[in-house]
C-alpha positions as CSV (number, residue, x, y, z in Angstrom):
1,M,-19.5,-76.6,-2.3
2,E,-18.0,-76.6,-5.8
3,D,-14.7,-74.8,-6.5
4,L,-16.0,-71.9,-8.7
5,S,-12.6,-70.5,-9.5
6,K,-12.2,-73.3,-12.2
7,H,-15.0,-71.7,-14.3
8,T,-14.9,-69.0,-16.9
9,P,-16.9,-65.8,-16.3
10,I,-19.3,-66.9,-19.0
11,E,-19.8,-70.2,-17.2
12,L,-20.3,-68.5,-13.9
13,Q,-22.8,-66.1,-15.4
14,K,-24.8,-69.1,-16.9
15,M,-24.7,-70.8,-13.5
16,G,-25.8,-67.7,-11.8
17,N,-28.8,-67.3,-14.2
18,D,-29.7,-71.0,-13.8
19,I,-29.6,-70.6,-10.0
20,K,-31.8,-67.5,-10.1
21,E,-34.3,-69.2,-12.3
22,M,-34.5,-72.3,-10.0
23,H,-34.8,-70.0,-7.0
24,D,-37.7,-68.0,-8.5
25,R,-39.4,-71.2,-9.6
26,L,-39.1,-72.8,-6.2
27,K,-40.3,-69.6,-4.5
28,K,-43.4,-69.6,-6.6
29,E,-44.0,-73.2,-5.8
30,L,-43.6,-72.6,-2.0
31,I,-46.1,-69.7,-2.2
32,A,-48.6,-71.9,-4.1
33,D,-48.1,-74.7,-1.5
34,T,-48.7,-72.3,1.3
35,Y,-51.9,-71.1,-0.3
36,E,-53.0,-74.8,-0.6
37,M,-52.1,-75.4,3.0
38,E,-54.2,-72.5,4.1
39,K,-57.2,-73.7,2.1
40,L,-56.7,-77.2,3.6
41,E,-56.5,-75.8,7.1
42,I,-59.8,-73.9,6.6
43,S,-61.4,-77.1,5.3
44,I,-60.1,-79.1,8.2
45,N,-61.3,-76.5,10.8
46,E,-64.8,-76.4,9.2
47,K,-65.1,-80.2,9.3
48,A,-63.9,-80.4,12.9
49,K,-66.5,-77.7,13.9
50,K,-69.2,-79.8,12.1
51,L,-68.0,-83.0,13.7
52,E,-68.2,-81.3,17.2
53,E,-71.7,-80.1,16.4
54,L,-72.7,-83.7,15.4
55,E,-71.2,-85.2,18.5
56,E,-73.0,-82.7,20.7
57,N,-76.4,-83.4,19.0
58,Y,-75.8,-87.1,19.3
59,V,-75.1,-86.8,23.0
60,K,-78.4,-84.8,23.4
61,I,-80.3,-87.4,21.5
62,V,-78.9,-90.3,23.6
63,E,-79.7,-88.4,26.8
64,I,-83.3,-87.7,25.7
65,L,-83.8,-91.4,24.6
66,A,-82.3,-92.6,28.0
67,K,-85.0,-90.8,30.0
């Protein structure tokens, strides 16, 4: 960590403001990324369910044709 005692109060204030701005921006990005992850999870679950249904139907068709 940087030795902050070498900075003037004005420099420290500027650094603090910059840090807060970066923190707020990163927090918003994380929230947006989390929302995107939730949408992707829903999409994956829907596709997995459809895949399972297709597999079940395929097995039924094979069983009927094998008779």
